[in-house]
Structures are given as C-alpha cells and as structure tokens.
C-alpha positions in Angstrom: 175.2 83.6 55.9 174.3 79.9 55.7 170.8 78.5 56.1 170.0 78.0 59.7 168.7 74.5 59.0 172.1 73.5 57.6 173.9 74.8 60.6 171.5 73.1 63.0 171.7 69.8 61.1 175.4 69.9 61.4 175.2 70.5 65.2 172.8 67.6 65.5 175.4 65.4 63.6 178.1 66.5 66.0 176.0 65.6 69.0 175.2 62.2 67.5 178.8 61.5 66.7 179.7 61.9 70.3 176.9 59.6 71.5 177.8 56.7 69.1 181.6 57.1 69.0 182.3 54.3 71.6 179.8 51.9 70.0 181.2 52.5 66.5 184.8 52.0 67.7 184.0 48.8 69.5 182.2 47.3 66.4 185.1 48.4 64.1 187.6 46.8 66.4 185.7 43.5 66.2 185.5 43.8 62.4 189.3 44.5 62.0 190.3 41.7 64.5 191.4 38.7 62.4 191.3 36.4 65.4 187.5 36.7 65.8 185.3 34.2 64.0 183.9 35.2 60.6 180.3 34.9 61.9 181.0 37.4 64.7 182.6 39.7 62.3 179.6 39.6 59.9 177.2 40.2 62.8 179.4 43.3 63.8 179.2 44.6 60.2 175.4 44.3 60.2 175.2 46.1 63.6 177.5 48.8 62.4 175.2 49.3 59.3 172.2 49.6 61.6 173.6 52.6 63.4 172.4 56.0 62.2 174.3 57.4 59.2 174.7 60.8 60.8 176.6 59.1 63.7 179.6 58.7 61.4 182.2 61.4 61.8 182.8 61.6 58.0 179.4 63.2 57.6 180.3 66.2 59.9 181.0 69.4 57.9 183.5 72.0 59.1 181.7 75.3 59.1 182.6 78.9 60.0 181.6 79.6 63.6 180.4 83.1 62.8 178.6 82.8 59.4 178.1 79.0 59.0 179.9 79.1 55.6 180.8 75.5 54.7 183.7 76.1 52.3 187.0 77.9 52.8 187.1 77.2 56.6 190.5 77.4 58.4 190.6 74.6 60.9 192.9 76.4 63.3 190.5 79.3 63.8 187.2 77.6 62.9 186.5 80.7 60.7 185.8 81.1 57.0 188.3 82.9 54.9 186.1 86.0 54.6 185.6 86.3 58.3 189.2 85.5 59.0 190.3 88.4 56.7 187.8 90.7 58.2 188.7 90.0 61.8 192.4 90.2 61.0 192.0 93.5 59.4 190.2 94.9 62.4 192.9 93.5 64.7 190.6 91.1 66.6 192.8 88.0 66.1 195.9 88.3 68.3 199.2 88.1 66.4 197.6 88.2 62.9 198.1 91.2 60.6 197.0 91.6 57.0 200.1 91.8 54.8 200.5 94.6 52.4 203.5 95.6 50.3 
C-alpha cells in the first residue's frame, strides 16, 4: 500500500491539470506559432513559467486504483501488476484467465 499522502498529492495534481489545461494549451500555441512577434512569444513563455508546476500533465503519475502502487501499472486496467494477477486469479476481471501449462 502506498503512502496516503502520495496518493492524495497525485489526485491534487490531476485536478490541477484539468483546471489549467486550456490556459497551458493557449500559451503553448502562441509560443509555437512562428507568425506571432518574438516579444509576444517571450511574454507567453514567461506566463507559462509562472503557472504552477503541478499543472503540467507530465508530473501526473499513473498509480494502481486499489493499492496506489506507482510502478508496474497497466494503463488499460489502471491496476498494478500484483492486483491484476490477484483479481484475474479470482475471476473478477471479465475475460481474463491466468495461464498455466
């Protein structure tokens, strides 16, 4: 089980990403647009740097929904490898069976 503070911090980041997504996208579009003046682009770079760091989606960490484990998480199921195997063995994931030969 992961520390509760780490899981909560990640939830806070996810919320912040949603709040600032449109603002970040607009500033990045200004920066990438070659037709805007260099002064406007520099101002946009500084405004982007002023936004909170946790509002960047690169800082979000995929975690297991059940345990909060940060590594070995399958994106399709949002479960860590340990929980995925456990739930598959119990038959709680439809269509998934543990292979044995």
